[in-house]
Backbone as XML, in Angstrom:
<?xml version="1.0"?>
<chain id="A" units="angstrom">
  <residue number="1" name="MET">
    <atom name="N" x="-14.724" y="5.127" z="-3.588"/>
    <atom name="CA" x="-13.875" y="6.237" z="-3.964"/>
    <atom name="C" x="-12.425" y="5.760" z="-4.024"/>
  </residue>
  <residue number="2" name="THR">
    <atom name="N" x="-11.912" y="5.680" z="-5.228"/>
    <atom name="CA" x="-10.523" y="5.283" z="-5.409"/>
    <atom name="C" x="-9.857" y="6.308" z="-6.309"/>
  </residue>
  <residue number="3" name="GLY">
    <atom name="N" x="-9.203" y="7.226" z="-5.728"/>
    <atom name="CA" x="-8.562" y="8.261" z="-6.515"/>
    <atom name="C" x="-7.317" y="8.771" z="-5.831"/>
  </residue>
  <residue number="4" name="PRO">
    <atom name="N" x="-6.762" y="9.839" z="-6.387"/>
    <atom name="CA" x="-5.535" y="10.398" z="-5.814"/>
    <atom name="C" x="-5.677" y="10.810" z="-4.348"/>
  </residue>
  <residue number="5" name="ALA">
    <atom name="N" x="-6.848" y="11.321" z="-3.961"/>
    <atom name="CA" x="-7.039" y="11.750" z="-2.577"/>
    <atom name="C" x="-6.962" y="10.560" z="-1.632"/>
  </residue>
  <residue number="6" name="GLN">
    <atom name="N" x="-7.584" y="9.444" z="-2.025"/>
    <atom name="CA" x="-7.558" y="8.254" z="-1.175"/>
    <atom name="C" x="-6.145" y="7.664" z="-1.131"/>
  </residue>
  <residue number="7" name="THR">
    <atom name="N" x="-5.433" y="7.692" z="-2.246"/>
    <atom name="CA" x="-4.063" y="7.193" z="-2.274"/>
    <atom name="C" x="-3.177" y="8.015" z="-1.352"/>
  </residue>
  <residue number="8" name="GLU">
    <atom name="N" x="-3.330" y="9.338" z="-1.399"/>
    <atom name="CA" x="-2.550" y="10.207" z="-0.513"/>
    <atom name="C" x="-2.886" y="9.949" z="0.950"/>
  </residue>
  <residue number="9" name="GLU">
    <atom name="N" x="-4.149" y="9.685" z="1.228"/>
    <atom name="CA" x="-4.577" y="9.411" z="2.607"/>
    <atom name="C" x="-3.927" y="8.135" z="3.119"/>
  </residue>
  <residue number="10" name="ARG">
    <atom name="N" x="-3.888" y="7.098" z="2.273"/>
    <atom name="CA" x="-3.265" y="5.838" z="2.683"/>
    <atom name="C" x="-1.759" y="6.007" z="2.870"/>
  </residue>
  <residue number="11" name="LEU">
    <atom name="N" x="-1.108" y="6.789" z="2.003"/>
    <atom name="CA" x="0.325" y="7.026" z="2.137"/>
    <atom name="C" x="0.647" y="7.775" z="3.425"/>
  </residue>
  <residue number="12" name="ALA">
    <atom name="N" x="-0.236" y="8.652" z="3.835"/>
    <atom name="CA" x="-0.023" y="9.407" z="5.062"/>
    <atom name="C" x="-0.055" y="8.493" z="6.286"/>
  </residue>
  <residue number="13" name="GLU">
    <atom name="N" x="-0.734" y="7.360" z="6.172"/>
    <atom name="CA" x="-0.842" y="6.420" z="7.281"/>
    <atom name="C" x="0.333" y="5.449" z="7.361"/>
  </residue>
  <residue number="14" name="VAL">
    <atom name="N" x="1.151" y="5.382" z="6.290"/>
    <atom name="CA" x="2.269" y="4.440" z="6.259"/>
    <atom name="C" x="3.369" y="4.917" z="7.200"/>
  </residue>
  <residue number="15" name="ARG">
    <atom name="N" x="3.875" y="4.010" z="8.008"/>
    <atom name="CA" x="4.988" y="4.330" z="8.910"/>
    <atom name="C" x="6.247" y="3.710" z="8.319"/>
  </residue>
  <residue number="16" name="PHE">
    <atom name="N" x="7.240" y="4.537" z="8.059"/>
    <atom name="CA" x="8.491" y="4.070" z="7.493"/>
    <atom name="C" x="9.525" y="3.876" z="8.592"/>
  </residue>
  <residue number="17" name="LEU">
    <atom name="N" x="10.283" y="2.785" z="8.489"/>
    <atom name="CA" x="11.317" y="2.464" z="9.461"/>
    <atom name="C" x="12.692" y="2.559" z="8.807"/>
  </residue>
  <residue number="18" name="THR">
    <atom name="N" x="13.692" y="2.919" z="9.587"/>
    <atom name="CA" x="15.062" y="2.914" z="9.086"/>
    <atom name="C" x="15.560" y="1.469" z="9.068"/>
  </residue>
  <residue number="19" name="VAL">
    <atom name="N" x="16.674" y="1.249" z="8.395"/>
    <atom name="CA" x="17.278" y="-0.081" z="8.355"/>
    <atom name="C" x="17.648" y="-0.524" z="9.767"/>
  </residue>
  <residue number="20" name="ALA">
    <atom name="N" x="18.158" y="0.388" z="10.574"/>
    <atom name="CA" x="18.516" y="0.049" z="11.957"/>
    <atom name="C" x="17.287" y="-0.361" z="12.768"/>
  </residue>
  <residue number="21" name="GLU">
    <atom name="N" x="16.168" y="0.336" z="12.573"/>
    <atom name="CA" x="14.937" y="-0.012" z="13.292"/>
    <atom name="C" x="14.417" y="-1.382" z="12.862"/>
  </residue>
  <residue number="22" name="VAL">
    <atom name="N" x="14.496" y="-1.671" z="11.556"/>
    <atom name="CA" x="14.060" y="-2.980" z="11.053"/>
    <atom name="C" x="14.954" y="-4.076" z="11.633"/>
  </residue>
  <residue number="23" name="ALA">
    <atom name="N" x="16.257" y="-3.833" z="11.648"/>
    <atom name="CA" x="17.198" y="-4.812" z="12.187"/>
    <atom name="C" x="16.899" y="-5.097" z="13.659"/>
  </residue>
  <residue number="24" name="ALA">
    <atom name="N" x="16.624" y="-4.054" z="14.430"/>
    <atom name="CA" x="16.301" y="-4.244" z="15.846"/>
    <atom name="C" x="14.985" y="-5.001" z="16.016"/>
  </residue>
  <residue number="25" name="LEU">
    <atom name="N" x="13.999" y="-4.670" z="15.198"/>
    <atom name="CA" x="12.697" y="-5.320" z="15.271"/>
    <atom name="C" x="12.795" y="-6.816" z="14.949"/>
  </residue>
  <residue number="26" name="MET">
    <atom name="N" x="13.608" y="-7.134" z="13.924"/>
    <atom name="CA" x="13.761" y="-8.528" z="13.494"/>
    <atom name="C" x="14.862" y="-9.262" z="14.250"/>
  </residue>
  <residue number="27" name="ARG">
    <atom name="N" x="15.629" y="-8.509" z="15.051"/>
    <atom name="CA" x="16.772" y="-9.053" z="15.791"/>
    <atom name="C" x="17.793" y="-9.698" z="14.856"/>
  </residue>
  <residue number="28" name="VAL">
    <atom name="N" x="18.154" y="-8.944" z="13.800"/>
    <atom name="CA" x="19.198" y="-9.353" z="12.860"/>
    <atom name="C" x="20.128" y="-8.158" z="12.672"/>
  </residue>
  <residue number="29" name="SER">
    <atom name="N" x="21.196" y="-8.353" z="11.915"/>
    <atom name="CA" x="22.122" y="-7.249" z="11.671"/>
    <atom name="C" x="21.579" y="-6.338" z="10.567"/>
  </residue>
  <residue number="30" name="LYS">
    <atom name="N" x="22.117" y="-5.132" z="10.517"/>
    <atom name="CA" x="21.721" y="-4.206" z="9.454"/>
    <atom name="C" x="22.099" y="-4.774" z="8.089"/>
  </residue>
  <residue number="31" name="MET">
    <atom name="N" x="23.226" y="-5.486" z="8.009"/>
    <atom name="CA" x="23.654" y="-6.086" z="6.737"/>
    <atom name="C" x="22.611" y="-7.083" z="6.235"/>
  </residue>
  <residue number="32" name="THR">
    <atom name="N" x="21.999" y="-7.832" z="7.132"/>
    <atom name="CA" x="20.947" y="-8.784" z="6.739"/>
    <atom name="C" x="19.763" y="-8.032" z="6.134"/>
  </residue>
  <residue number="33" name="VAL">
    <atom name="N" x="19.395" y="-6.919" z="6.733"/>
    <atom name="CA" x="18.288" y="-6.112" z="6.204"/>
    <atom name="C" x="18.654" y="-5.591" z="4.813"/>
  </residue>
  <residue number="34" name="TYR">
    <atom name="N" x="19.877" y="-5.090" z="4.654"/>
    <atom name="CA" x="20.307" y="-4.614" z="3.329"/>
    <atom name="C" x="20.261" y="-5.736" z="2.299"/>
  </residue>
  <residue number="35" name="ARG">
    <atom name="N" x="20.654" y="-6.951" z="2.689"/>
    <atom name="CA" x="20.590" y="-8.085" z="1.756"/>
    <atom name="C" x="19.149" y="-8.384" z="1.349"/>
  </residue>
  <residue number="36" name="LEU">
    <atom name="N" x="18.243" y="-8.334" z="2.310"/>
    <atom name="CA" x="16.829" y="-8.582" z="2.011"/>
    <atom name="C" x="16.279" y="-7.515" z="1.070"/>
  </residue>
  <residue number="37" name="VAL">
    <atom name="N" x="16.663" y="-6.259" z="1.292"/>
    <atom name="CA" x="16.192" y="-5.166" z="0.437"/>
    <atom name="C" x="16.756" y="-5.318" z="-0.966"/>
  </residue>
  <residue number="38" name="HIS">
    <atom name="N" x="18.070" y="-5.507" z="-1.073"/>
    <atom name="CA" x="18.705" y="-5.621" z="-2.383"/>
    <atom name="C" x="18.266" y="-6.874" z="-3.132"/>
  </residue>
  <residue number="39" name="GLY">
    <atom name="N" x="17.936" y="-7.922" z="-2.394"/>
    <atom name="CA" x="17.468" y="-9.161" z="-3.012"/>
    <atom name="C" x="15.995" y="-9.129" z="-3.400"/>
  </residue>
  <residue number="40" name="GLY">
    <atom name="N" x="15.302" y="-8.048" z="-3.051"/>
    <atom name="CA" x="13.902" y="-7.916" z="-3.410"/>
    <atom name="C" x="12.943" y="-8.649" z="-2.489"/>
  </residue>
  <residue number="41" name="GLU">
    <atom name="N" x="13.452" y="-9.192" z="-1.398"/>
    <atom name="CA" x="12.593" y="-9.916" z="-0.461"/>
    <atom name="C" x="11.853" y="-8.976" z="0.485"/>
  </residue>
  <residue number="42" name="LEU">
    <atom name="N" x="12.377" y="-7.766" z="0.650"/>
    <atom name="CA" x="11.794" y="-6.783" z="1.554"/>
    <atom name="C" x="11.666" y="-5.464" z="0.803"/>
  </residue>
  <residue number="43" name="SER">
    <atom name="N" x="10.452" y="-4.942" z="0.728"/>
    <atom name="CA" x="10.208" y="-3.687" z="0.013"/>
    <atom name="C" x="10.833" y="-2.524" z="0.757"/>
  </residue>
  <residue number="44" name="ALA">
    <atom name="N" x="11.368" y="-1.578" z="0.001"/>
    <atom name="CA" x="11.963" y="-0.388" z="0.606"/>
    <atom name="C" x="11.926" y="0.759" z="-0.392"/>
  </residue>
  <residue number="45" name="VAL">
    <atom name="N" x="12.023" y="1.954" z="0.149"/>
    <atom name="CA" x="12.066" y="3.166" z="-0.652"/>
    <atom name="C" x="13.423" y="3.805" z="-0.403"/>
  </residue>
  <residue number="46" name="ARG">
    <atom name="N" x="14.071" y="4.215" z="-1.478"/>
    <atom name="CA" x="15.363" y="4.875" z="-1.311"/>
    <atom name="C" x="15.142" y="6.365" z="-1.115"/>
  </residue>
  <residue number="47" name="VAL">
    <atom name="N" x="15.722" y="6.899" z="-0.060"/>
    <atom name="CA" x="15.631" y="8.326" z="0.246"/>
    <atom name="C" x="17.067" y="8.823" z="0.325"/>
  </residue>
  <residue number="48" name="GLY">
    <atom name="N" x="17.496" y="9.501" z="-0.713"/>
    <atom name="CA" x="18.895" y="9.920" z="-0.757"/>
    <atom name="C" x="19.788" y="8.700" z="-0.828"/>
  </residue>
  <residue number="49" name="ARG">
    <atom name="N" x="20.677" y="8.567" z="0.147"/>
    <atom name="CA" x="21.589" y="7.425" z="0.168"/>
    <atom name="C" x="21.148" y="6.341" z="1.145"/>
  </residue>
  <residue number="50" name="SER">
    <atom name="N" x="19.987" y="6.503" z="1.760"/>
    <atom name="CA" x="19.514" y="5.517" z="2.729"/>
    <atom name="C" x="18.190" y="4.913" z="2.277"/>
  </residue>
  <residue number="51" name="PHE">
    <atom name="N" x="17.763" y="3.888" z="2.977"/>
    <atom name="CA" x="16.517" y="3.209" z="2.670"/>
    <atom name="C" x="15.539" y="3.398" z="3.815"/>
  </residue>
  <residue number="52" name="ARG">
    <atom name="N" x="14.262" y="3.422" z="3.470"/>
    <atom name="CA" x="13.180" y="3.404" z="4.448"/>
    <atom name="C" x="12.278" y="2.237" z="4.071"/>
  </residue>
  <residue number="53" name="VAL">
    <atom name="N" x="11.909" y="1.466" z="5.077"/>
    <atom name="CA" x="11.102" y="0.270" z="4.863"/>
    <atom name="C" x="9.724" y="0.498" z="5.457"/>
  </residue>
  <residue number="54" name="PRO">
    <atom name="N" x="8.660" y="0.324" z="4.654"/>
    <atom name="CA" x="7.316" y="0.450" z="5.225"/>
    <atom name="C" x="7.106" y="-0.624" z="6.299"/>
  </residue>
  <residue number="55" name="GLU">
    <atom name="N" x="6.540" y="-0.228" z="7.418"/>
    <atom name="CA" x="6.351" y="-1.161" z="8.529"/>
    <atom name="C" x="5.540" y="-2.382" z="8.103"/>
  </residue>
  <residue number="56" name="HIS">
    <atom name="N" x="4.539" y="-2.168" z="7.254"/>
    <atom name="CA" x="3.715" y="-3.303" z="6.814"/>
    <atom name="C" x="4.528" y="-4.304" z="6.000"/>
  </residue>
  <residue number="57" name="ALA">
    <atom name="N" x="5.581" y="-3.843" z="5.308"/>
    <atom name="CA" x="6.430" y="-4.750" z="4.533"/>
    <atom name="C" x="7.199" y="-5.696" z="5.448"/>
  </residue>
  <residue number="58" name="VAL">
    <atom name="N" x="7.614" y="-5.201" z="6.606"/>
    <atom name="CA" x="8.322" y="-6.046" z="7.574"/>
    <atom name="C" x="7.381" y="-7.128" z="8.090"/>
  </residue>
  <residue number="59" name="HIS">
    <atom name="N" x="6.151" y="-6.733" z="8.437"/>
    <atom name="CA" x="5.181" y="-7.708" z="8.948"/>
    <atom name="C" x="4.815" y="-8.738" z="7.877"/>
  </residue>
  <residue number="60" name="THR">
    <atom name="N" x="4.678" y="-8.291" z="6.631"/>
    <atom name="CA" x="4.378" y="-9.210" z="5.529"/>
    <atom name="C" x="5.516" y="-10.204" z="5.335"/>
  </residue>
  <residue number="61" name="TYR">
    <atom name="N" x="6.743" y="-9.711" z="5.375"/>
    <atom name="CA" x="7.903" y="-10.591" z="5.222"/>
    <atom name="C" x="7.943" y="-11.638" z="6.339"/>
  </residue>
  <residue number="62" name="LEU">
    <atom name="N" x="7.732" y="-11.190" z="7.569"/>
    <atom name="CA" x="7.789" y="-12.119" z="8.697"/>
    <atom name="C" x="6.680" y="-13.159" z="8.636"/>
  </residue>
  <residue number="63" name="ARG">
    <atom name="N" x="5.469" y="-12.757" z="8.219"/>
    <atom name="CA" x="4.378" y="-13.731" z="8.064"/>
    <atom name="C" x="4.754" y="-14.783" z="7.028"/>
  </residue>
  <residue number="64" name="GLY">
    <atom name="N" x="5.357" y="-14.349" z="5.921"/>
    <atom name="CA" x="5.784" y="-15.290" z="4.884"/>
    <atom name="C" x="6.897" y="-16.200" z="5.359"/>
  </residue>
  <residue number="65" name="ALA">
    <atom name="N" x="7.795" y="-15.681" z="6.165"/>
    <atom name="CA" x="8.897" y="-16.488" z="6.688"/>
    <atom name="C" x="8.374" y="-17.572" z="7.620"/>
  </residue>
  <residue number="66" name="PHE">
    <atom name="N" x="7.354" y="-17.250" z="8.420"/>
    <atom name="CA" x="6.768" y="-18.247" z="9.309"/>
    <atom name="C" x="6.110" y="-19.364" z="8.528"/>
  </residue>
  <residue number="67" name="SER">
    <atom name="N" x="5.410" y="-19.032" z="7.457"/>
    <atom name="CA" x="4.709" y="-20.059" z="6.696"/>
    <atom name="C" x="5.685" y="-20.938" z="5.918"/>
  </residue>
  <residue number="68" name="GLN">
    <atom name="N" x="6.854" y="-20.410" z="5.562"/>
    <atom name="CA" x="7.850" y="-21.211" z="4.835"/>
    <atom name="C" x="8.525" y="-22.220" z="5.742"/>
  </residue>
  <residue number="69" name="THR">
    <atom name="N" x="8.701" y="-21.891" z="7.007"/>
    <atom name="CA" x="9.396" y="-22.784" z="7.922"/>
    <atom name="C" x="8.459" y="-23.748" z="8.642"/>
  </residue>
  <residue number="70" name="ALA">
    <atom name="N" x="7.191" y="-23.397" z="8.701"/>
    <atom name="CA" x="6.247" y="-24.228" z="9.445"/>
    <atom name="C" x="5.865" y="-25.487" z="8.705"/>
  </residue>
</chain>
């Protein structure tokens, strides 16, 4: 079953983080998070004048960062 109902169900499970929460989680400044978002390295959704980052996007970014440095 792959339809609008399943898509809505998956979206309901997504946890969105603020830029400040992402910065605290990654232990970087908020400006660094904004650079990652604007540079396309970190997925985000614009809500009004602020951004929300899906939690899974942060984990995906960090996994990729580990593999690039290792």
